[in-house]
N, C-alpha and C positions, 0 to 999 in steps of 0.2 A: 090168621092162620096161613101158613105157607102152603102153596100148591105147586105142582110140577106140571109144566106144559110139555107133553111128550108127542113128538112127530116121527112117523115112520119114514125114513129117508132111503133105506135100502131094502130090497125084497128078501123075505125069509126063504125063498125058493132055493133049494140046494143045501140048506142047513138042516141040522138034526130036528127030529120031530118035537123034542122038548122045547127047543128054541122057537119053533113055529107056534107051539101051544102057548108059550109065554107071551108072545106078541099078541095072539088072539085074546088071551085073558086080560091083557092091558086095554082091550077094546079097539085095537087097531086092525082094520080089515083091508084097507086100500093104501097104496103108496101116497105119501104126502098128507095123509089124514092126521089130524091133531086131536088129542084128548087132554083134558085137564083133570088131574087126580090129586087127592090129598097127599101131602108129604108124610109118608109113614115108613117104618123099617121094612114092611112087607113090599110096598111099591118100589122102594129103593133097591131091594134085593132083586126084584124082577127086572128092573132097569139095568142093573149091573150085569145080569146074565146075558142080555141081548144089546148091550151098549153100542156094539159095532153096527147095529141096524137103526139106531135111534138118534134123534137130536133132542136134548133135554134142556129146558130152561126153568129156573125158579121164578115164580110170580107171586106177588103179594096180593091177597084178595080180601 
């Protein structure tokens, strides 16, 4: 199953509340923190919304 490795590379400070909330819901709380999530349409949509703040890599697990 494919997974996504998501890293927060830019701070959500100064962006709209819904973008900050999306980053939080992805499980990212600190700069340069990385989480691994299942590759699903829901996660892809969240990543697309805040892609300017993230670095995303596909990993095979």
